[in-house]
Legacy VTK file of the C-alpha trace (Angstrom):
# vtk DataFile Version 3.0
C-alpha trace
ASCII
DATASET POLYDATA
POINTS 73 float
16.173 17.625 -5.896
15.192 15.595 -3.317
17.476 12.854 -2.789
15.767 9.392 -1.649
17.699 6.212 -0.420
17.497 3.118 -2.513
14.676 1.758 0.161
12.732 4.782 -0.137
12.650 4.589 -3.732
11.712 0.575 -3.725
9.251 1.284 -1.275
7.688 3.792 -3.275
7.491 1.428 -6.263
5.655 -1.184 -3.764
3.234 1.694 -2.867
2.458 2.361 -6.586
1.854 -1.531 -7.060
-0.488 -1.850 -4.064
-2.631 1.073 -5.228
-2.553 -0.261 -8.607
-3.504 -4.002 -7.099
-6.258 -2.619 -4.681
-8.050 -0.513 -7.329
-8.689 -3.674 -9.530
-12.205 -5.139 -8.429
-10.754 -8.743 -8.712
-8.647 -8.091 -5.928
-11.126 -7.156 -3.578
-11.243 -10.857 -2.215
-7.846 -10.109 -0.526
-6.850 -8.496 2.570
-4.899 -5.248 2.789
-2.128 -7.184 4.338
-2.415 -9.970 1.735
-1.917 -7.348 -1.061
0.745 -5.563 0.813
2.684 -8.785 1.114
2.098 -9.400 -2.711
3.796 -5.938 -3.340
6.996 -6.860 -1.218
6.535 -5.619 2.097
7.432 -8.255 4.748
5.377 -6.677 7.746
2.459 -4.756 8.459
4.655 -2.180 10.312
6.820 -1.518 7.483
3.878 -1.468 5.076
1.841 1.053 7.120
4.887 3.292 8.152
5.941 3.632 4.508
2.464 3.881 3.413
1.687 6.843 5.425
5.209 8.414 4.664
4.476 8.343 0.900
0.852 9.330 0.986
0.227 11.380 4.125
-2.738 8.746 4.637
-3.144 5.447 6.468
-3.938 2.512 3.881
-7.433 2.350 5.634
-7.911 5.914 5.232
-6.834 5.762 1.570
-9.151 3.064 0.749
-12.143 4.922 2.475
-11.179 7.902 0.477
-11.094 5.995 -2.938
-14.451 4.217 -2.231
-12.306 0.887 -2.319
-13.703 -1.984 -0.379
-11.758 -5.090 0.396
-11.557 -8.117 2.969
-11.130 -7.476 6.346
-7.589 -8.358 7.826
LINES 1 74
73 0 1 2 3 4 5 6 7 8 9 10 11 12 13 14 15 16 17 18 19 20 21 22 23 24 25 26 27 28 29 30 31 32 33 34 35 36 37 38 39 40 41 42 43 44 45 46 47 48 49 50 51 52 53 54 55 56 57 58 59 60 61 62 63 64 65 66 67 68 69 70 71 72
């Protein structure tokens, strides 16, 4: 079993919530960073680092692959 720190676990939940929110059409009016903050991240750096560690993709590339368009930061 892979051991995760408490913070890894929490950040994983935050990323899952980001993915859920960004997939909803009514949230396309928000920016990437706005949604990241809504999910509990408190900096762009922390969000990008944790997102890439969890998914292997940058948030922007993830959105492109999912064909999701949101407001520019």
